[in-house]
PDB file of N, CA, C, O and CB in Angstrom:
ATOM      1  N   MET A   1      16.716  24.589   8.399  1.00  0.00           N
ATOM      2  CA  MET A   1      15.440  24.311   7.633  1.00  0.00           C
ATOM      3  C   MET A   1      14.094  24.220   7.715  1.00  0.00           C
ATOM      4  O   MET A   1      13.857  23.145   8.265  1.00  0.00           O
ATOM      5  CB  MET A   1      15.497  23.540   7.303  1.00  0.00           C
ATOM      6  N   ALA A   2      12.964  24.854   7.425  1.00  0.00           N
ATOM      7  CA  ALA A   2      11.684  24.014   8.216  1.00  0.00           C
ATOM      8  C   ALA A   2      11.594  22.571   7.446  1.00  0.00           C
ATOM      9  O   ALA A   2      12.280  22.097   6.540  1.00  0.00           O
ATOM     10  CB  ALA A   2       9.964  24.933   8.048  1.00  0.00           C
ATOM     11  N   ASP A   3      10.393  22.029   8.224  1.00  0.00           N
ATOM     12  CA  ASP A   3       9.956  21.038   8.142  1.00  0.00           C
ATOM     13  C   ASP A   3       9.300  20.412   6.772  1.00  0.00           C
ATOM     14  O   ASP A   3       8.189  20.871   6.509  1.00  0.00           O
ATOM     15  CB  ASP A   3       9.301  21.132   9.054  1.00  0.00           C
ATOM     16  N   PRO A   4       9.737  19.591   6.009  1.00  0.00           N
ATOM     17  CA  PRO A   4       9.455  18.889   4.519  1.00  0.00           C
ATOM     18  C   PRO A   4       7.945  19.863   4.521  1.00  0.00           C
ATOM     19  O   PRO A   4       7.351  20.430   5.438  1.00  0.00           O
ATOM     20  CB  PRO A   4       9.268  16.652   4.448  1.00  0.00           C
ATOM     21  N   THR A   5       7.680  19.748   3.100  1.00  0.00           N
ATOM     22  CA  THR A   5       6.080  20.085   2.857  1.00  0.00           C
ATOM     23  C   THR A   5       5.608  18.681   2.696  1.00  0.00           C
ATOM     24  O   THR A   5       6.237  17.744   2.205  1.00  0.00           O
ATOM     25  CB  THR A   5       5.655  21.118   1.405  1.00  0.00           C
ATOM     26  N   GLN A   6       4.431  18.684   3.176  1.00  0.00           N
ATOM     27  CA  GLN A   6       3.499  17.428   3.472  1.00  0.00           C
ATOM     28  C   GLN A   6       2.664  17.524   2.357  1.00  0.00           C
ATOM     29  O   GLN A   6       1.852  18.444   2.274  1.00  0.00           O
ATOM     30  CB  GLN A   6       2.621  17.413   4.906  1.00  0.00           C
ATOM     31  N   VAL A   7       2.831  16.260   1.073  1.00  0.00           N
ATOM     32  CA  VAL A   7       1.734  16.681  -0.366  1.00  0.00           C
ATOM     33  C   VAL A   7       1.611  14.852  -0.699  1.00  0.00           C
ATOM     34  O   VAL A   7       2.618  14.174  -0.500  1.00  0.00           O
ATOM     35  CB  VAL A   7       2.792  18.018  -2.203  1.00  0.00           C
ATOM     36  N   ASP A   8       0.828  14.446  -1.005  1.00  0.00           N
ATOM     37  CA  ASP A   8      -0.195  13.352  -2.135  1.00  0.00           C
ATOM     38  C   ASP A   8       1.081  12.707  -2.799  1.00  0.00           C
ATOM     39  O   ASP A   8       1.867  13.452  -3.384  1.00  0.00           O
ATOM     40  CB  ASP A   8      -1.464  14.316  -3.616  1.00  0.00           C
ATOM     41  N   ALA A   9       1.207  11.989  -2.764  1.00  0.00           N
ATOM     42  CA  ALA A   9       1.432  10.790  -3.991  1.00  0.00           C
ATOM     43  C   ALA A   9       1.879  11.050  -5.028  1.00  0.00           C
ATOM     44  O   ALA A   9       0.936  11.099  -5.818  1.00  0.00           O
ATOM     45  CB  ALA A   9       0.409  10.152  -4.474  1.00  0.00           C
ATOM     46  N   ALA A  10       3.007  11.301  -5.631  1.00  0.00           N
ATOM     47  CA  ALA A  10       2.762  11.921  -6.885  1.00  0.00           C
ATOM     48  C   ALA A  10       1.487  11.562  -7.968  1.00  0.00           C
ATOM     49  O   ALA A  10       0.945  10.471  -7.795  1.00  0.00           O
ATOM     50  CB  ALA A  10       3.965  11.691  -7.524  1.00  0.00           C
ATOM     51  N   ASP A  11       1.062  12.296  -8.904  1.00  0.00           N
ATOM     52  CA  ASP A  11      -0.434  11.889  -9.519  1.00  0.00           C
ATOM     53  C   ASP A  11       0.709  11.514 -10.902  1.00  0.00           C
ATOM     54  O   ASP A  11       1.830  12.020 -10.840  1.00  0.00           O
ATOM     55  CB  ASP A  11      -2.095  13.476  -9.718  1.00  0.00           C
ATOM     56  N   PRO A  12       0.364  10.657 -12.059  1.00  0.00           N
ATOM     57  CA  PRO A  12       1.332  10.246 -13.261  1.00  0.00           C
ATOM     58  C   PRO A  12       0.723  11.022 -14.021  1.00  0.00           C
ATOM     59  O   PRO A  12       1.393  11.465 -14.954  1.00  0.00           O
ATOM     60  CB  PRO A  12       1.486   8.738 -13.824  1.00  0.00           C
ATOM     61  N   SER A  13      -0.489  11.391 -13.935  1.00  0.00           N
ATOM     62  CA  SER A  13      -1.150  12.385 -15.147  1.00  0.00           C
ATOM     63  C   SER A  13      -0.861  14.093 -14.787  1.00  0.00           C
ATOM     64  O   SER A  13      -1.264  14.971 -15.549  1.00  0.00           O
ATOM     65  CB  SER A  13      -3.097  12.091 -15.205  1.00  0.00           C
ATOM     66  N   LYS A  14      -0.136  14.380 -13.566  1.00  0.00           N
ATOM     67  CA  LYS A  14       0.205  15.614 -13.627  1.00  0.00           C
ATOM     68  C   LYS A  14       1.725  15.819 -13.800  1.00  0.00           C
ATOM     69  O   LYS A  14       2.539  14.906 -13.662  1.00  0.00           O
ATOM     70  CB  LYS A  14      -0.306  16.224 -12.515  1.00  0.00           C
ATOM     71  N   LYS A  15       2.067  17.205 -14.142  1.00  0.00           N
ATOM     72  CA  LYS A  15       4.030  17.033 -14.016  1.00  0.00           C
ATOM     73  C   LYS A  15       4.288  16.854 -13.186  1.00  0.00           C
ATOM     74  O   LYS A  15       3.703  17.543 -12.351  1.00  0.00           O
ATOM     75  CB  LYS A  15       5.076  17.962 -14.214  1.00  0.00           C
ATOM     76  N   ASN A  16       5.344  15.826 -12.611  1.00  0.00           N
ATOM     77  CA  ASN A  16       6.257  15.523 -11.728  1.00  0.00           C
ATOM     78  C   ASN A  16       7.718  15.818 -11.989  1.00  0.00           C
ATOM     79  O   ASN A  16       8.130  15.154 -12.940  1.00  0.00           O
ATOM     80  CB  ASN A  16       6.091  14.303 -11.500  1.00  0.00           C
ATOM     81  N   SER A  17       8.662  16.631 -11.425  1.00  0.00           N
ATOM     82  CA  SER A  17      10.309  16.042 -11.605  1.00  0.00           C
ATOM     83  C   SER A  17      10.472  14.609 -11.873  1.00  0.00           C
ATOM     84  O   SER A  17       9.515  13.878 -12.132  1.00  0.00           O
ATOM     85  CB  SER A  17      11.215  16.241 -10.242  1.00  0.00           C
ATOM     86  N   GLU A  18      12.100  14.078 -11.789  1.00  0.00           N
ATOM     87  CA  GLU A  18      12.206  12.581 -12.173  1.00  0.00           C
ATOM     88  C   GLU A  18      12.696  12.658 -10.312  1.00  0.00           C
ATOM     89  O   GLU A  18      13.202  13.555  -9.638  1.00  0.00           O
ATOM     90  CB  GLU A  18      13.607  11.914 -13.828  1.00  0.00           C
ATOM     91  N   ILE A  19      12.204  11.126  -9.959  1.00  0.00           N
ATOM     92  CA  ILE A  19      12.928  10.695  -8.911  1.00  0.00           C
ATOM     93  C   ILE A  19      13.848  10.108  -8.557  1.00  0.00           C
ATOM     94  O   ILE A  19      13.611   8.954  -8.201  1.00  0.00           O
ATOM     95  CB  ILE A  19      12.573  10.355  -8.490  1.00  0.00           C
ATOM     96  N   LEU A  20      15.042  10.503  -8.495  1.00  0.00           N
ATOM     97  CA  LEU A  20      16.351   9.654  -8.352  1.00  0.00           C
ATOM     98  C   LEU A  20      16.275   8.659  -7.724  1.00  0.00           C
ATOM     99  O   LEU A  20      15.299   8.525  -6.985  1.00  0.00           O
ATOM    100  CB  LEU A  20      17.364  10.195  -7.814  1.00  0.00           C
ATOM    101  N   GLY A  21      17.232   7.667  -7.798  1.00  0.00           N
ATOM    102  CA  GLY A  21      16.977   6.306  -6.893  1.00  0.00           C
ATOM    103  C   GLY A  21      18.727   6.541  -5.685  1.00  0.00           C
ATOM    104  O   GLY A  21      19.283   7.624  -5.500  1.00  0.00           O
ATOM    105  N   PRO A  22      19.080   5.488  -5.224  1.00  0.00           N
ATOM    106  CA  PRO A  22      20.620   5.883  -4.358  1.00  0.00           C
ATOM    107  C   PRO A  22      21.430   6.321  -5.857  1.00  0.00           C
ATOM    108  O   PRO A  22      21.235   6.058  -7.044  1.00  0.00           O
ATOM    109  CB  PRO A  22      21.623   4.117  -3.262  1.00  0.00           C
ATOM    110  N   THR A  23      22.429   7.128  -5.094  1.00  0.00           N
ATOM    111  CA  THR A  23      23.430   7.598  -6.007  1.00  0.00           C
ATOM    112  C   THR A  23      24.813   7.297  -5.655  1.00  0.00           C
ATOM    113  O   THR A  23      24.912   7.437  -4.436  1.00  0.00           O
ATOM    114  CB  THR A  23      23.314   8.969  -6.160  1.00  0.00           C
ATOM    115  N   SER A  24      26.166   6.872  -6.282  1.00  0.00           N
ATOM    116  CA  SER A  24      27.278   7.478  -5.563  1.00  0.00           C
ATOM    117  C   SER A  24      28.050   8.818  -5.131  1.00  0.00           C
ATOM    118  O   SER A  24      27.675   9.826  -5.730  1.00  0.00           O
ATOM    119  CB  SER A  24      27.902   7.055  -5.984  1.00  0.00           C
ATOM    120  N   ASP A  25      29.152   8.998  -4.105  1.00  0.00           N
ATOM    121  CA  ASP A  25      29.082   9.680  -4.209  1.00  0.00           C
ATOM    122  C   ASP A  25      29.990  10.343  -5.527  1.00  0.00           C
ATOM    123  O   ASP A  25      30.186  11.541  -5.319  1.00  0.00           O
ATOM    124  CB  ASP A  25      29.035   9.818  -3.168  1.00  0.00           C
ATOM    125  N   GLU A  26      30.478   9.959  -6.578  1.00  0.00           N
ATOM    126  CA  GLU A  26      30.713  10.714  -7.887  1.00  0.00           C
ATOM    127  C   GLU A  26      29.293  10.526  -8.946  1.00  0.00           C
ATOM    128  O   GLU A  26      29.254  10.255 -10.146  1.00  0.00           O
ATOM    129  CB  GLU A  26      32.225  10.016  -8.657  1.00  0.00           C
ATOM    130  N   ALA A  27      28.705  10.665  -8.425  1.00  0.00           N
ATOM    131  CA  ALA A  27      27.630  11.481  -9.264  1.00  0.00           C
ATOM    132  C   ALA A  27      27.619  12.133 -10.269  1.00  0.00           C
ATOM    133  O   ALA A  27      28.350  13.007  -9.802  1.00  0.00           O
ATOM    134  CB  ALA A  27      27.184  12.217  -8.793  1.00  0.00           C
ATOM    135  N   THR A  28      27.407  12.511 -11.353  1.00  0.00           N
ATOM    136  CA  THR A  28      27.748  13.812 -12.408  1.00  0.00           C
ATOM    137  C   THR A  28      26.628  14.539 -12.330  1.00  0.00           C
ATOM    138  O   THR A  28      25.705  13.924 -11.796  1.00  0.00           O
ATOM    139  CB  THR A  28      28.042  13.486 -14.045  1.00  0.00           C
ATOM    140  N   VAL A  29      26.311  15.933 -12.767  1.00  0.00           N
ATOM    141  CA  VAL A  29      25.194  16.030 -13.712  1.00  0.00           C
ATOM    142  C   VAL A  29      25.757  17.224 -14.473  1.00  0.00           C
ATOM    143  O   VAL A  29      26.571  18.130 -14.294  1.00  0.00           O
ATOM    144  CB  VAL A  29      23.642  16.245 -13.028  1.00  0.00           C
ATOM    145  N   GLN A  30      24.687  16.654 -15.672  1.00  0.00           N
ATOM    146  CA  GLN A  30      25.486  17.012 -16.884  1.00  0.00           C
ATOM    147  C   GLN A  30      24.527  19.214 -16.917  1.00  0.00           C
ATOM    148  O   GLN A  30      23.409  19.722 -16.996  1.00  0.00           O
ATOM    149  CB  GLN A  30      24.910  15.332 -18.779  1.00  0.00           C
ATOM    150  N   MET A  31      25.700  19.562 -16.816  1.00  0.00           N
ATOM    151  CA  MET A  31      25.432  21.500 -16.679  1.00  0.00           C
ATOM    152  C   MET A  31      24.327  21.646 -17.915  1.00  0.00           C
ATOM    153  O   MET A  31      23.327  22.287 -17.592  1.00  0.00           O
ATOM    154  CB  MET A  31      27.285  22.804 -17.159  1.00  0.00           C
ATOM    155  N   SER A  32      24.356  21.159 -19.250  1.00  0.00           N
ATOM    156  CA  SER A  32      22.975  21.727 -20.066  1.00  0.00           C
ATOM    157  C   SER A  32      21.780  20.908 -19.904  1.00  0.00           C
ATOM    158  O   SER A  32      20.761  21.207 -20.526  1.00  0.00           O
ATOM    159  CB  SER A  32      23.173  21.793 -21.672  1.00  0.00           C
ATOM    160  N   ASP A  33      21.817  19.832 -19.069  1.00  0.00           N
ATOM    161  CA  ASP A  33      20.377  19.541 -18.014  1.00  0.00           C
ATOM    162  C   ASP A  33      19.924  20.544 -17.157  1.00  0.00           C
ATOM    163  O   ASP A  33      18.890  21.067 -17.572  1.00  0.00           O
ATOM    164  CB  ASP A  33      20.566  18.391 -16.959  1.00  0.00           C
ATOM    165  N   MET A  34      20.449  21.104 -15.841  1.00  0.00           N
ATOM    166  CA  MET A  34      19.807  21.865 -14.903  1.00  0.00           C
ATOM    167  C   MET A  34      19.273  22.550 -14.796  1.00  0.00           C
ATOM    168  O   MET A  34      19.577  23.716 -15.047  1.00  0.00           O
ATOM    169  CB  MET A  34      20.058  22.178 -14.407  1.00  0.00           C
ATOM    170  N   GLU A  35      17.986  22.076 -14.279  1.00  0.00           N
ATOM    171  CA  GLU A  35      17.487  22.950 -13.928  1.00  0.00           C
ATOM    172  C   GLU A  35      17.039  23.640 -12.596  1.00  0.00           C
ATOM    173  O   GLU A  35      17.375  23.124 -11.530  1.00  0.00           O
ATOM    174  CB  GLU A  35      16.908  22.779 -14.476  1.00  0.00           C
ATOM    175  N   GLN A  36      16.404  24.618 -12.612  1.00  0.00           N
ATOM    176  CA  GLN A  36      16.702  24.875 -10.742  1.00  0.00           C
ATOM    177  C   GLN A  36      15.347  24.832 -10.009  1.00  0.00           C
ATOM    178  O   GLN A  36      15.235  25.014  -8.796  1.00  0.00           O
ATOM    179  CB  GLN A  36      17.448  26.648 -10.272  1.00  0.00           C
ATOM    180  N   THR A  37      14.194  24.541 -10.963  1.00  0.00           N
ATOM    181  CA  THR A  37      12.845  24.050 -10.278  1.00  0.00           C
ATOM    182  C   THR A  37      12.514  22.591 -10.345  1.00  0.00           C
ATOM    183  O   THR A  37      13.269  21.827 -10.947  1.00  0.00           O
ATOM    184  CB  THR A  37      11.656  24.746 -10.905  1.00  0.00           C
ATOM    185  N   CYS A  38      11.314  22.120  -9.699  1.00  0.00           N
ATOM    186  CA  CYS A  38      11.080  21.127  -9.365  1.00  0.00           C
ATOM    187  C   CYS A  38       9.840  21.040  -9.606  1.00  0.00           C
ATOM    188  O   CYS A  38       9.370  22.132  -9.286  1.00  0.00           O
ATOM    189  CB  CYS A  38      11.461  20.884  -8.339  1.00  0.00           C
ATOM    190  N   PHE A  39       8.738  20.139 -10.122  1.00  0.00           N
ATOM    191  CA  PHE A  39       8.016  19.842  -9.861  1.00  0.00           C
ATOM    192  C   PHE A  39       6.847  18.805  -9.337  1.00  0.00           C
ATOM    193  O   PHE A  39       7.001  17.819 -10.057  1.00  0.00           O
ATOM    194  CB  PHE A  39       8.172  20.190 -10.230  1.00  0.00           C
ATOM    195  N   TRP A  40       5.907  18.579  -8.562  1.00  0.00           N
ATOM    196  CA  TRP A  40       5.308  17.637  -7.933  1.00  0.00           C
ATOM    197  C   TRP A  40       3.878  17.963  -7.844  1.00  0.00           C
ATOM    198  O   TRP A  40       3.494  18.830  -7.058  1.00  0.00           O
ATOM    199  CB  TRP A  40       5.910  17.419  -6.725  1.00  0.00           C
ATOM    200  N   ASN A  41       2.932  17.210  -8.734  1.00  0.00           N
ATOM    201  CA  ASN A  41       1.658  16.818  -8.829  1.00  0.00           C
ATOM    202  C   ASN A  41       1.392  18.999  -9.489  1.00  0.00           C
ATOM    203  O   ASN A  41       0.415  19.725  -9.308  1.00  0.00           O
ATOM    204  CB  ASN A  41       0.806  15.890  -6.846  1.00  0.00           C
ATOM    205  N   ASP A  42       2.159  19.178  -9.899  1.00  0.00           N
ATOM    206  CA  ASP A  42       1.809  20.768 -11.210  1.00  0.00           C
ATOM    207  C   ASP A  42       2.257  21.979 -10.250  1.00  0.00           C
ATOM    208  O   ASP A  42       2.140  23.172 -10.531  1.00  0.00           O
ATOM    209  CB  ASP A  42      -0.446  21.161 -11.812  1.00  0.00           C
ATOM    210  N   MET A  43       2.788  21.451  -9.073  1.00  0.00           N
ATOM    211  CA  MET A  43       3.276  22.366  -8.588  1.00  0.00           C
ATOM    212  C   MET A  43       4.768  22.523  -8.516  1.00  0.00           C
ATOM    213  O   MET A  43       5.568  21.588  -8.480  1.00  0.00           O
ATOM    214  CB  MET A  43       2.752  22.400  -7.600  1.00  0.00           C
ATOM    215  N   GLU A  44       5.087  23.926  -8.498  1.00  0.00           N
ATOM    216  CA  GLU A  44       6.555  24.169  -9.165  1.00  0.00           C
ATOM    217  C   GLU A  44       7.347  24.548  -7.360  1.00  0.00           C
ATOM    218  O   GLU A  44       6.862  25.311  -6.525  1.00  0.00           O
ATOM    219  CB  GLU A  44       6.557  25.953 -10.731  1.00  0.00           C
ATOM    220  N   TYR A  45       8.410  23.875  -7.244  1.00  0.00           N
ATOM    221  CA  TYR A  45       9.464  24.201  -5.838  1.00  0.00           C
ATOM    222  C   TYR A  45      10.727  24.295  -6.644  1.00  0.00           C
ATOM    223  O   TYR A  45      11.223  23.706  -7.605  1.00  0.00           O
ATOM    224  CB  TYR A  45       9.610  22.805  -4.421  1.00  0.00           C
ATOM    225  N   GLN A  46      11.059  25.365  -5.783  1.00  0.00           N
ATOM    226  CA  GLN A  46      12.676  26.015  -5.783  1.00  0.00           C
ATOM    227  C   GLN A  46      13.921  24.947  -5.086  1.00  0.00           C
ATOM    228  O   GLN A  46      14.022  24.467  -3.957  1.00  0.00           O
ATOM    229  CB  GLN A  46      12.657  27.618  -4.683  1.00  0.00           C
ATOM    230  N   GLN A  47      14.859  24.826  -6.416  1.00  0.00           N
ATOM    231  CA  GLN A  47      16.008  24.455  -5.731  1.00  0.00           C
ATOM    232  C   GLN A  47      16.115  24.278  -4.584  1.00  0.00           C
ATOM    233  O   GLN A  47      15.907  25.333  -3.986  1.00  0.00           O
ATOM    234  CB  GLN A  47      16.780  25.064  -5.866  1.00  0.00           C
ATOM    235  N   GLY A  48      16.439  23.105  -3.645  1.00  0.00           N
ATOM    236  CA  GLY A  48      16.669  23.049  -2.307  1.00  0.00           C
ATOM    237  C   GLY A  48      15.063  22.707  -1.095  1.00  0.00           C
ATOM    238  O   GLY A  48      15.021  22.470   0.112  1.00  0.00           O
ATOM    239  N   HIS A  49      14.320  22.794  -1.800  1.00  0.00           N
ATOM    240  CA  HIS A  49      12.870  22.703  -1.557  1.00  0.00           C
ATOM    241  C   HIS A  49      12.901  21.140  -0.624  1.00  0.00           C
ATOM    242  O   HIS A  49      13.734  20.311  -0.992  1.00  0.00           O
ATOM    243  CB  HIS A  49      11.858  22.704  -3.245  1.00  0.00           C
ATOM    244  N   GLN A  50      12.189  20.868   0.294  1.00  0.00           N
ATOM    245  CA  GLN A  50      11.666  19.880   0.748  1.00  0.00           C
ATOM    246  C   GLN A  50      10.629  19.312   0.762  1.00  0.00           C
ATOM    247  O   GLN A  50       9.687  19.894   1.301  1.00  0.00           O
ATOM    248  CB  GLN A  50      11.788  19.896   1.421  1.00  0.00           C
ATOM    249  N   LEU A  51      10.440  18.135   0.250  1.00  0.00           N
ATOM    250  CA  LEU A  51       8.824  17.354   0.259  1.00  0.00           C
ATOM    251  C   LEU A  51       8.887  16.029   1.174  1.00  0.00           C
ATOM    252  O   LEU A  51       9.935  15.405   1.338  1.00  0.00           O
ATOM    253  CB  LEU A  51       8.282  16.766  -1.507  1.00  0.00           C
ATOM    254  N   GLU A  52       7.695  15.677   1.734  1.00  0.00           N
ATOM    255  CA  GLU A  52       7.642  14.323   2.427  1.00  0.00           C
ATOM    256  C   GLU A  52       6.459  14.114   1.946  1.00  0.00           C
ATOM    257  O   GLU A  52       5.560  14.954   1.912  1.00  0.00           O
ATOM    258  CB  GLU A  52       7.788  14.161   4.008  1.00  0.00           C
ATOM    259  N   SER A  53       6.377  12.619   1.423  1.00  0.00           N
ATOM    260  CA  SER A  53       5.136  12.138   0.785  1.00  0.00           C
ATOM    261  C   SER A  53       5.457  10.192   1.162  1.00  0.00           C
ATOM    262  O   SER A  53       6.381   9.379   1.124  1.00  0.00           O
ATOM    263  CB  SER A  53       5.087  12.765  -1.279  1.00  0.00           C
ATOM    264  N   ASP A  54       4.231  10.252   1.451  1.00  0.00           N
ATOM    265  CA  ASP A  54       4.089   8.649   1.919  1.00  0.00           C
ATOM    266  C   ASP A  54       5.172   7.807   3.301  1.00  0.00           C
ATOM    267  O   ASP A  54       5.292   6.642   3.680  1.00  0.00           O
ATOM    268  CB  ASP A  54       4.483   7.783   0.356  1.00  0.00           C
ATOM    269  N   GLY A  55       5.758   9.060   3.692  1.00  0.00           N
ATOM    270  CA  GLY A  55       6.921   8.901   4.753  1.00  0.00           C
ATOM    271  C   GLY A  55       7.793   8.960   4.411  1.00  0.00           C
ATOM    272  O   GLY A  55       8.674   8.748   5.244  1.00  0.00           O
ATOM    273  N   LYS A  56       8.178   9.231   3.197  1.00  0.00           N
ATOM    274  CA  LYS A  56       9.641   9.266   2.077  1.00  0.00           C
ATOM    275  C   LYS A  56      10.224  10.644   1.988  1.00  0.00           C
ATOM    276  O   LYS A  56       9.426  11.307   1.326  1.00  0.00           O
ATOM    277  CB  LYS A  56       9.259   8.846   0.328  1.00  0.00           C
ATOM    278  N   LYS A  57      11.253  11.387   2.349  1.00  0.00           N
ATOM    279  CA  LYS A  57      11.397  12.895   2.170  1.00  0.00           C
ATOM    280  C   LYS A  57      12.294  13.227   0.800  1.00  0.00           C
ATOM    281  O   LYS A  57      12.909  12.301   0.271  1.00  0.00           O
ATOM    282  CB  LYS A  57      12.162  13.550   3.570  1.00  0.00           C
ATOM    283  N   TYR A  58      12.340  14.301   0.355  1.00  0.00           N
ATOM    284  CA  TYR A  58      12.734  14.726  -0.694  1.00  0.00           C
ATOM    285  C   TYR A  58      13.038  15.542  -0.965  1.00  0.00           C
ATOM    286  O   TYR A  58      12.245  16.421  -0.627  1.00  0.00           O
ATOM    287  CB  TYR A  58      12.362  14.650  -1.255  1.00  0.00           C
ATOM    288  N   GLU A  59      14.699  16.264  -1.987  1.00  0.00           N
ATOM    289  CA  GLU A  59      14.908  17.207  -2.175  1.00  0.00           C
ATOM    290  C   GLU A  59      15.168  17.992  -3.113  1.00  0.00           C
ATOM    291  O   GLU A  59      16.332  17.863  -3.492  1.00  0.00           O
ATOM    292  CB  GLU A  59      15.316  17.233  -1.727  1.00  0.00           C
ATOM    293  N   CYS A  60      14.521  18.845  -3.722  1.00  0.00           N
ATOM    294  CA  CYS A  60      14.886  19.223  -5.039  1.00  0.00           C
ATOM    295  C   CYS A  60      16.135  19.534  -4.730  1.00  0.00           C
ATOM    296  O   CYS A  60      16.586  19.948  -3.663  1.00  0.00           O
ATOM    297  CB  CYS A  60      14.112  20.292  -5.744  1.00  0.00           C
ATOM    298  N   SER A  61      16.815  19.243  -6.021  1.00  0.00           N
ATOM    299  CA  SER A  61      18.240  19.311  -6.837  1.00  0.00           C
ATOM    300  C   SER A  61      18.483  19.393  -7.742  1.00  0.00           C
ATOM    301  O   SER A  61      18.761  18.310  -8.257  1.00  0.00           O
ATOM    302  CB  SER A  61      18.915  18.671  -6.869  1.00  0.00           C
ATOM    303  N   PHE A  62      18.578  20.503  -8.577  1.00  0.00           N
ATOM    304  CA  PHE A  62      18.925  20.846  -9.937  1.00  0.00           C
ATOM    305  C   PHE A  62      17.470  19.879 -11.108  1.00  0.00           C
ATOM    306  O   PHE A  62      17.681  19.362 -12.205  1.00  0.00           O
ATOM    307  CB  PHE A  62      20.908  20.173 -10.171  1.00  0.00           C
ATOM    308  N   GLY A  63      16.385  19.925 -10.502  1.00  0.00           N
ATOM    309  CA  GLY A  63      15.260  20.096 -11.290  1.00  0.00           C
ATOM    310  C   GLY A  63      14.887  18.486 -11.234  1.00  0.00           C
ATOM    311  O   GLY A  63      14.022  18.025 -11.979  1.00  0.00           O
ATOM    312  N   LYS A  64      15.678  17.598 -10.205  1.00  0.00           N
ATOM    313  CA  LYS A  64      15.105  16.300  -9.718  1.00  0.00           C
ATOM    314  C   LYS A  64      14.856  16.173  -8.234  1.00  0.00           C
ATOM    315  O   LYS A  64      15.132  17.007  -7.372  1.00  0.00           O
ATOM    316  CB  LYS A  64      16.001  15.207 -10.096  1.00  0.00           C
ATOM    317  N   TRP A  65      14.419  15.264  -8.114  1.00  0.00           N
ATOM    318  CA  TRP A  65      13.614  14.968  -6.663  1.00  0.00           C
ATOM    319  C   TRP A  65      14.598  14.002  -6.132  1.00  0.00           C
ATOM    320  O   TRP A  65      14.644  12.966  -6.796  1.00  0.00           O
ATOM    321  CB  TRP A  65      11.899  14.241  -6.749  1.00  0.00           C
ATOM    322  N   VAL A  66      15.775  14.077  -4.642  1.00  0.00           N
ATOM    323  CA  VAL A  66      16.832  13.196  -4.609  1.00  0.00           C
ATOM    324  C   VAL A  66      15.849  12.768  -3.223  1.00  0.00           C
ATOM    325  O   VAL A  66      14.934  13.358  -2.648  1.00  0.00           O
ATOM    326  CB  VAL A  66      18.666  13.800  -4.571  1.00  0.00           C
ATOM    327  N   PRO A  67      16.415  11.658  -3.039  1.00  0.00           N
ATOM    328  CA  PRO A  67      15.882  11.012  -1.249  1.00  0.00           C
ATOM    329  C   PRO A  67      16.864  11.503  -0.274  1.00  0.00           C
ATOM    330  O   PRO A  67      18.080  11.316  -0.307  1.00  0.00           O
ATOM    331  CB  PRO A  67      15.928   9.053  -0.976  1.00  0.00           C
ATOM    332  N   ILE A  68      16.130  12.209   0.672  1.00  0.00           N
ATOM    333  CA  ILE A  68      16.909  12.271   1.750  1.00  0.00           C
ATOM    334  C   ILE A  68      16.522  11.669   3.044  1.00  0.00           C
ATOM    335  O   ILE A  68      15.400  11.163   3.073  1.00  0.00           O
ATOM    336  CB  ILE A  68      17.136  13.463   1.922  1.00  0.00           C
ATOM    337  N   ASP A  69      17.148  11.633   3.985  1.00  0.00           N
ATOM    338  CA  ASP A  69      16.974  10.921   5.358  1.00  0.00           C
ATOM    339  C   ASP A  69      16.128  11.082   5.933  1.00  0.00           C
ATOM    340  O   ASP A  69      16.002  10.514   7.017  1.00  0.00           O
ATOM    341  CB  ASP A  69      17.700  11.048   6.194  1.00  0.00           C
TER     342      ASP A  69
END
């Protein structure tokens, strides 16, 4: 996969998808709540897209940003 897109810190005055904290292997997703896109500072990103902000990396997963290593 390509390197993560470099972005500024999330601006609370703009549309941003939720950033999840650490999850267990047994975490579940409610199918009715699933979205395929995520937002970061009003920009829309597709499922699987990776971002990096302030040295932290995130991946868009069902409408939420998941921290990755």
